[in-house]
C-alpha positions as CSV (number, residue, x, y, z in Angstrom):
1,M,-46.9,182.1,-49.9
2,K,-45.4,180.5,-53.4
3,K,-43.8,177.4,-51.0
4,R,-47.0,177.4,-48.9
5,L,-49.1,176.8,-52.1
6,N,-46.8,174.4,-53.4
7,R,-47.1,172.2,-50.0
8,I,-51.0,172.4,-50.4
9,R,-50.7,171.0,-54.1
10,K,-48.5,168.3,-53.3
11,W,-50.5,167.3,-50.5
12,L,-53.6,167.1,-52.7
13,D,-51.4,165.4,-55.5
14,S,-50.6,162.7,-52.9
15,K,-54.0,161.5,-52.2
16,K,-54.2,160.5,-56.1
17,R,-53.3,156.8,-56.9
18,Y,-50.9,156.2,-59.5
19,R,-51.0,153.4,-62.1
20,Y,-48.0,151.4,-63.4
21,N,-47.5,150.1,-66.9
22,I,-44.9,147.6,-67.7
23,V,-43.4,148.8,-71.7
24,S,-40.8,147.3,-73.8
25,E,-40.0,150.8,-75.2
26,L,-41.0,153.9,-73.4
27,P,-43.8,156.2,-75.1
28,H,-42.8,159.6,-76.6
29,K,-45.4,161.5,-74.2
30,L,-45.3,160.0,-70.7
31,N,-48.6,160.3,-68.9
32,P,-47.8,162.2,-65.2
33,R,-49.8,159.8,-63.1
34,V,-48.2,156.3,-64.5
35,I,-45.1,154.8,-63.3
36,Y,-43.3,152.9,-66.2
37,V,-41.7,149.8,-65.8
38,E,-39.4,149.3,-68.8
39,E,-38.3,145.7,-69.7
40,N,-36.1,144.2,-71.9
41,L,-36.4,140.8,-73.3
42,G,-39.2,140.3,-69.8
43,Y,-36.3,141.7,-67.6
44,P,-37.4,145.0,-65.7
45,W,-34.4,147.3,-65.9
46,Q,-35.6,150.9,-65.1
47,I,-38.2,152.6,-63.7
48,V,-39.2,156.1,-65.4
49,M,-41.8,158.9,-64.2
50,I,-42.7,162.2,-64.3
51,C,-41.6,163.9,-61.4
52,P,-44.8,164.1,-59.1
53,C,-43.1,167.9,-57.7
54,G,-44.6,169.4,-60.8
55,C,-41.5,170.5,-62.1
56,G,-42.2,168.1,-65.1
57,N,-38.4,166.3,-65.0
58,K,-38.6,162.6,-66.4
59,L,-36.9,160.2,-63.6
60,H,-35.2,157.2,-63.9
61,M,-34.6,154.8,-61.5
62,N,-32.3,151.8,-62.1
63,L,-33.8,148.2,-61.4
64,I,-30.2,146.5,-62.2
65,N,-28.6,145.6,-58.9
66,E,-24.9,145.6,-60.3
67,Y,-25.3,148.9,-60.3
68,D,-26.0,152.1,-58.0
69,P,-27.9,153.2,-56.8
70,F,-30.7,150.8,-57.6
71,W,-34.2,150.3,-56.5
72,R,-36.7,147.4,-56.0
73,Y,-40.5,147.4,-56.8
74,D,-43.5,145.2,-55.7
75,I,-46.9,144.8,-57.2
76,D,-49.5,143.8,-54.7
77,K,-52.6,141.7,-54.8
78,K,-54.9,144.8,-55.5
79,N,-52.1,145.7,-58.4
80,R,-50.9,148.9,-56.8
81,I,-47.0,149.2,-57.0
82,S,-44.7,150.2,-54.4
83,L,-40.8,151.5,-55.0
84,Y,-38.0,150.5,-52.5
85,P,-36.0,153.0,-51.5
86,S,-37.5,156.6,-51.4
87,V,-36.4,158.8,-54.4
88,H,-34.6,161.9,-53.6
89,R,-33.5,164.2,-56.3
90,F,-30.3,166.1,-55.1
91,I,-30.5,168.6,-58.3
92,G,-33.1,170.4,-59.8
93,C,-36.5,170.4,-57.8
94,Q,-34.8,168.2,-54.7
95,S,-37.8,166.2,-54.4
96,H,-37.8,163.6,-51.9
97,F,-40.7,160.8,-51.8
98,F,-41.7,157.5,-51.4
99,I,-44.1,155.6,-53.6
100,K,-46.4,153.1,-51.4
101,K,-49.3,151.4,-52.9
102,G,-49.2,153.9,-55.6
103,I,-49.3,156.8,-53.3
104,I,-46.8,159.2,-53.2
105,T,-45.4,160.1,-49.5
106,W,-43.5,163.1,-49.3
107,C,-40.5,163.2,-46.9
108,R,-39.8,166.5,-45.3
């Protein structure tokens, strides 16, 4: 029953669009519906967000291609963020998802 409720909650949450915010320093409290693009001297170096599964963990995705693993992001004409490749946690909640045009798409 608990797994089914979690799946329903994930599905409902996935229909809500995430915003992004470009920052030079992360705020002390992160908004769970915001994807933070952290820059240093105008160069993006990491993306930070609260895990969308509800576990509350901070996820850090490296944007520097000299270090593995690294991600790329894109902002479309409608100001929606996408992140490539997928985010796959191998510890903790083990969430696996894509962010496309600000919407979470869960992988099975």
